[in-house]
N, C-alpha and C positions, 0 to 999 in steps of 0.2 A: 504493500500500500504506500502511495506517495504521501509524504508528510512535509509540512513547512520546514521542520527541522532538517530533514534529509536533503531537501532542495537547497536550503541555505548552506549546508556543509559543502555541497558540490561547488557553490559559488565561492565560498571562502577558500577552498582548495585551489580553485582555478585562479583566484587572485594571487595566491602564494606562488603558483607555477609561473605566473606571468609578471612577477614583481619587477622584472627588468624593464617593462614598459613604462613604469613610474606613473601609471594612471591614477592610482590611489595615493593620497598623502597619508591617510589614516583609515584603518578599517575598524569598525565598531563590532568586532567579532563576538565578544561575550554579551554585550547588550542585545545584539541581533539574535543570538542563540536563545536568550531568555525570552525575547518577544516571540520567536518562532515556536518555542515550547508552549507558551501561553495560548497562542493561536490554535495549535493542535489540540490542546486540552479543551478549549472552547468548542471546537468542532466536534470532538468526541462527546461532549456533554449536551450537544444540540443547541448551543447558544447562537446568537446572531453573528453573521459574518458580513464584513464590508465589501464594497465593490472591488477593492484592490487587495482582497484577502491573500496574504502571503507573497505579494509581488515585491521583488527585491529591487530597490532603487538606490542609486548613488547620487550624491549632491555635489555640484560644483562648489568650490571653496569660496564662494561669495554669497552663499545662501545660509542664513542663520538657523541653527538648530540648538535649542536651549541646552545649556550645560556642556556644549561641545565647542572646541576651538573652531574659529572661522577667521582666516587670515588674508583672504583675497590674493593668495600666492605671494605675499609680501613679507619681508622681514620687519616692516614697521608695525605689523600686527601679530608678530610671532607668538605672543603669549596671551592673546585675547580670547576669552571664552564668552560666548553669547549668553545673555541673560534672558532671552526670549527666542521663540521660533518664528520663522517667516510664516505668514498666513498660508502660503502654498504648502509648506511642510506640515502644518497643523491639519490641513485638510487631507493630505495623503495619509497621515497617521490615523486620522479619524475613520478612514476607510480600510484600515488594517494593512497598509503597506509596511514593509520592513526597510528601514534606512540602514544600508550596509556600510556606508563610510563617506568620506569627503574626497573629492576628485581634484586633481591638479589643474592649473589654469595659468594663463598669462597674468602677470601681476595687475590687479585691479581691472582685469578684462581688457588690457591694452596690448593687443598683439594679434597677429594672424598666423602664428606658427607654434605657439606654446614653447618658444625658446626664452621667454621672458618671465620665468618663475623663480622665486627664491628656493624652490625645491628641486630645481633641475628640469631638464626638458622631458617631455613625454614622447615615446616612440610610437610610430604608426604601426599597428599590428599587421597591416597589409604589406609593409616593407619597412623594416626597422631602421633603414638608413634615411628615411624620409620623415618630414614633419607630419603631425596628425591634424594640422590646422589649429586655428585659435579664434577666440581665446579659450573656448570650451574644449580644448584638445583632450583633456583627461576624460571628459564626459563621452566624447565620441569614441575614443580608443577603448574605453571600458565596455561599451555596448558592442563595438565591432569584434572585440576579443572574447565576448561572452562572459564578462566578469559581473554583470548585473543584467536584469531584464530591461530596465528603462533607466535613463539618467536625466537629471535636470541640468540645464546650463543657463547662461544668460546671454542675451543677444542685443548688442548696442549698435552694431553695423554689419552683422553677419556671423557673430561669434557662436551661433548654434548651427546655422546652415552651411557655412564654409567648412568647418571640421567634419560635419556629417558627409559632405561631398568628398572630402579627402579620404575618409575612412570607409566609405561605401555603405552608410546607414541613412536613415530618414531623420531629418531635423526640422522641427516646426517652431517658428517664431509667431506666436499669436499677435493680433493687433495690439497696439499700445493700450494698456489699461485692462486688457481681457483677463489677465492674471494679476492679482495684487502684487505691488513691488514692496510691500511691507516686509522687512527682513532681508531684502536684497541690498548688498553693499553697493552704493551708487558709483558709477563711472560718469555717465551723463544722463541726468534725471529725465529729460524729455525724450530720450531715445531708448533707455534700458527696458528690457522685458524678459521675464523668465521664459525659457523655452524647453522643449521636450525632445529627447533623442531616443529612438527605438528602432526595431527591425521590421515592424509592421504597422500599418495605418490604424488598425483597430486598437492596439495598445496605446498609441498616442492620443487617439480620440477619447478613450476612457479616462486617461490621466488629465486631459484638458477639461473634460466634463466635471471631474472632481475638483480641480483647482480654480476654475474660472468663476467669476462673479463678483458682485460688489463687496466692499470691505470697508468698514468704518475706520480702519487704521490707515487707509490710503485714499485720499481725496481724488486721486487720478484713476482709481479703479472704476471701470465702467459698470453702470447699473443696468445695462442692457440685459434682457433675459438670456439665460444660458440654454441653448438647445440641448436635447439629449443626444449629443454627438455619437455616442457609441451605438445607438440603435438606428441611426440614420445614415451611416456611412455606406450601406449597401445599395443605395439608390443607383439605378441604371440609366439615369437621365443623360441626355447629350448636352454639351457645353458650347458656349460661344467663347472662342479662345482668341486672344490677341497675341501677336508676337512682334518682335522688333528686328527688322533687317539691320538697323544700325548696330544693335548688340551682337547679332550672329556674325556680322561681317566686320566687327571691330578689330583693328589690327592687333589688339592684345590677346584675342581669343585663339587658342590652339585649333588648327584646322580639323583635327580629329574630333574635338569636342563639338565644334560647329556642325560637322557632318553627322555626328551621332544624334544631335538634337533635331536636325532636319529629318533624319530617318524616323525618329520618334514622332515627329509631327505628321509625317506621311502616314504612319500607322493610325494616328488619331483621325485623319481625314477618312480613312477607310472604315473606321468605326462609326462614322456619321457625325462627328463633331465639326463645327464650322470654325475655320481658322481665317483670321483677317490680319494683315499687317497694320501696325499703328506707328505713328511718328513719335519718337522720344527726343524732342529738341534739346532737352536738358542733359543728355547723357554725359557729356564731357564736363559738366558743371557739378555733377553729383559729388565726386570725391572731395574737391576743395571746399564745397559748401559743408559737407559732413565734417571734415576735420577742423574747420574753423569753429563750428558750433560745439562739437563734442569736446574739443580741448578747452574751450572757454568754460563749459560747464564742469569739466574735470578740475580745472584750476580752482574754481569756487568750491566744489564738493570736497576736494582733498586738502583744503586749507585747514580743516579741523584736526588733521594728524600733525600735531605740533610738538609732541613729546611732553606736553603738560596735561591736556584734556584726554588725548587719545594716543596710543601707540608707543613705539620705541622712544626711549629717552637716552641721550648720549651719556656715557660714563665720563667723558672728558670734562675737566673743570672749565667752566665758562664764566666769563666776567659779567655778561649781560644776558637779559632775557632773549634778545635777538640772536645771540650766539647759541643759546640752547636750541632755539627754533631751527637755525640754519644747520647746526651739526646733527641734530636729531633727524631732520628730514634728509640731509645728505647721506647719512649712514643707513637710514631705513628704506628709502625709495631706491628702486633700480633705475637703470639708464633710460629705458623707454618711458617710464612714468615721468621721470624728470624732464625728458624731452617734451612730452605733451603738456605738462604743467607750465613750462616756460613758454611754449607756443600759445597756450590759452591765455596766460597772463599778458603776453604781448598784444593779442588781438582785442583784449579788453582794456588796454591802457589808453590813457588820455592821448588824443591825437590820432589814434588808429581805430577806435571803437566804431565810428561811422563807416570808415573805409573798409573794414573787414566784417565785424560782427553784424552791423545793421544790414549791410549788403547781403550777407549770407542768410539772414532771416528773411529778407525779401525774396531771395532765390528759393528758399524753402517754401514760401507761400505759393510761388508760381508752380513749383513741383506738385504741391498738394492740389492746386486747382486743376492742373492737367490730369492728375491721377483720377480725380472725381469724374472728369469727362470720359476717360477711358472706361471706367467701370459703370458708366451709365448704359453702355451698349455691349459690354463684355462681362463674362463671369470670371475668366482667368487670364492673366498675362504671363506668358512663358519667356524666361530669360535664361542664359547660362547661370549657374551658381557661381562658378569661378572661371576665370579665363584659362586656367591651366590646372593640371593635376597636382597632387602633393609634391612639393619640391624637396631637394636634399637639404639636410641641416647645413646652415651657414651660407646657403646659396644666395639668399637675399638679405642677410643680416646687416650688411654695410650699405645697403641701398634702400633708404627709407621710402623713396618715391615708388620704387618697384614693389615694395611690401604693401604700401598703401593701395596700389592699383589692384592688389589681390581682392580688394573689397568693392571694386567698381560696380558690380551688379547686385551686391547684397545690401549696401547702405541705403539704396532707394527705399526699401520697405520701411526702414526706421525713420527716414526723413519724412515720409508720408504717413507714418503711423498705421500702416496696413499689415495684415498677416502675410507671411511667406513661408514656403516649405521647400526643402531640397530633397529630391528623390533620386536614388541611383538608377541609371538607365544603361550603363555600358562600361566597358573596360578599354582603356587606352592601349596602344601597342607597347607602351612601357610597363604594362602589367597593372597599372593603378586604376581604381574605379573613378568614374565621373558621373555627375548627375545633371538634372535639369531643375530649375527653380520655378515654382509657380507662385504668383501673387494674386490676391483678390481684394475686393473692397472692404472697407471698415466693417468689423463684426461679421465678416463672411468667411470665417475659418471653415465652416461646414462645406462650402463649395470646394475648397482645397482638399479636404479629407475625402469627400465623395469622388472627386475627380481622380485623385491618385489611387484610391481604392478601386474605382471602376476600371481604370486603365490597366490594372494588373490582375483583376479577378478572372 
């Protein structure tokens, strides 16, 4: 007879066998074992069982779990223990999910390769010489390697979808506010969203159904009704699908990925879906707009980590309070986080605010307006998830612009506040998986779940 305790032991053993991947920072083995035994006992006694009974879930190290360390992959929070749980975590536990541990990530969610973590890099289980993507690289690698059933990540500009693409799994970023951000360590507050990684649409739909909904602890959480996603994903409807020739023909896109997506689209036409090209006039403005706004918000959000109120405090003797701030932050933050804080401080500074931040906000407004127009007549917009497959460690480390361009197609969903999903559709000649990205209108996650469940059923 299958038991929660038996299944959990298999996952704990698998995590140990794959420790070299460095996906998990910490495994809650004894706590999880106790919870599994309690679930088994309740089942034997005929007690009630939740919708996620016995589902083994990993948490990205930016999501708070009461009584457990949460460090955002950073030395500045190395000894911080959360005093409360994220709303998303509370809702998972209320439905009898088992939290197995916390997962490695780029520091404060800032990175596209998981090379920027105080705990070291995560290896891609599809090819251990390559990056797993970022910033939720540990979350994607854990699912791809079979170390947990589902994982949670956070997505500020593609940090769930891009690693899902690199590791060959499914990654959903719900629309902004669909899942409460209470208990999610902030990178850029108007962009951040908790996302879900898994190997099948049904699992992701059920987790979304459990976590979504209004939350009195987060004023930005949407009060829109939550559909019963898990019971509706089997719809066999046809979809009105938009696609972008500018994206598919963009010089950054690997020709094999472009060809693979076109082949996928041809299959959709044969199934009866209606595909129409749309113009994305703003494509080349997306990345600079995104990085101006997110670094500005990061500069503000991370100012709290000063060695006095939060985080690491320098052991060096300091003559002034300013010295303590400077030394604590210099010692605690990594190179990439410092780079983005400085960039954000610059664009917010007197004399540059209007030239950069205000212009970027205006560009964001135009992107949102054009997005509304697209989804008035379409259900889904298809784009590449990433221009390329997972690259080798160090390949882009010294080229910040090239690394930023890894996000060219994913940051759009965060700028517009709409849901997006990455779904694996093929394998490159280099042996690595690649996927396609689907976007839909605000609060229309169900369209994405039905579409990608439909196209593979």
